[in-house]
N, C-alpha and C positions, 0 to 999 in steps of 0.2 A: 328631810329627804332631798331637797334641792340644795346643792352646795353653791356657795357664792362664787361667782366668776370674778376673778381679779384681772385687771388689765396688765398686760405684759409690758415691760419697759421697751421702748423703741430702740432698735439697734442703731449704732452710730453710722452715719452715711460714709460709705467708703468710695469716694470719687478719686480714683488714682489712675496711674499710668496703665494698669492692667485692664481697666474698663475700655480704654481707647485702643488697645493693642490690635483687636481684629480690624478696626477701621484703618489703622495705619498699615497693616499687612495688605489689605485689599487695595489701598491706594498705591502701594509699592508694586503690587502685581499689575495693576492697570498701567502704571508708568512704564514698566519694562515690556509689557505685552501689547499695548495699544499706542500710547502717546509717543514713546521714544522711536519705534519703527516708523511711525507716520512722519515725525519730524525729520528723520534721516532720509526718507523717500522724497519729501518736499525739498530738502536741500539738494539732493541729487538732480531732481527735476529742474530746479532753478539754475544749477550749474550747466546742465545740458542745454537749456534754452539760451543761455548766454554764449555758448560756444558754437551755436548753429551758424553756418555761413551759406552764402549763395552757392547752389549746386549740390548741397547735401540732400540725401534722400531720407524722407521721414514718413511716419505713420501718424495720423491724427487719432484722437480719442474715438471718432466715429468709424475708424477703419479705413479711411481714405489714404491711399499711398500716392506720394508725389515727390517732385524735386523742387527745392526751394528756388524760386525765381527772383523774389524781392523780399527784403526784410525792412519792416517799419518799426515804430515804437510799440504799437499794440497788435498789429496785424502782420501776417506774412502772405505772400502770394505763392501758391503751389501750382506747378505745371503737372497736371494729372494725365495729360496726353499731349501729343504734338499740337501746339497752338491753343490748348484748352487750359486756361488759368483760373483758379479759384482763390478767393481770399478767405483766410481763416485767422482766428485769434491765436496769438502765440501760445497761450495757455492750453490750447487744445492739442498741441503737438505732444504726442505721448512717447514715441520711440524714434531714435536716430538709427537709421539702417546703414550697413556697410555699403560702400560705393559699388555700383553694378547690380544691386539687388533687384531693381525694377526690371532690368532687362531679362533677368532669370525667371520672372513671374509668368 
């Protein structure tokens, strides 16, 4: 009444290119949607920071608007009002404004 169970032979492992294809596609999507745009933005930010000169009007990452009074290695001095100067890190400069923007605020 009970039939004998026979072990089935194991299938040959198929580790090939098609097994890794979804991982490769996900990496390519991450590259084009996240990594590449971030690298492009960082390059533009670095270029903008190297081109800033005394007298340029800028916005910091915290939203502070001012005119560049002095440029150092790591820090910049911003004149945020007549006679009021603050010191900020160069990396915190987010946007370079067109000349005369502060007067229009």
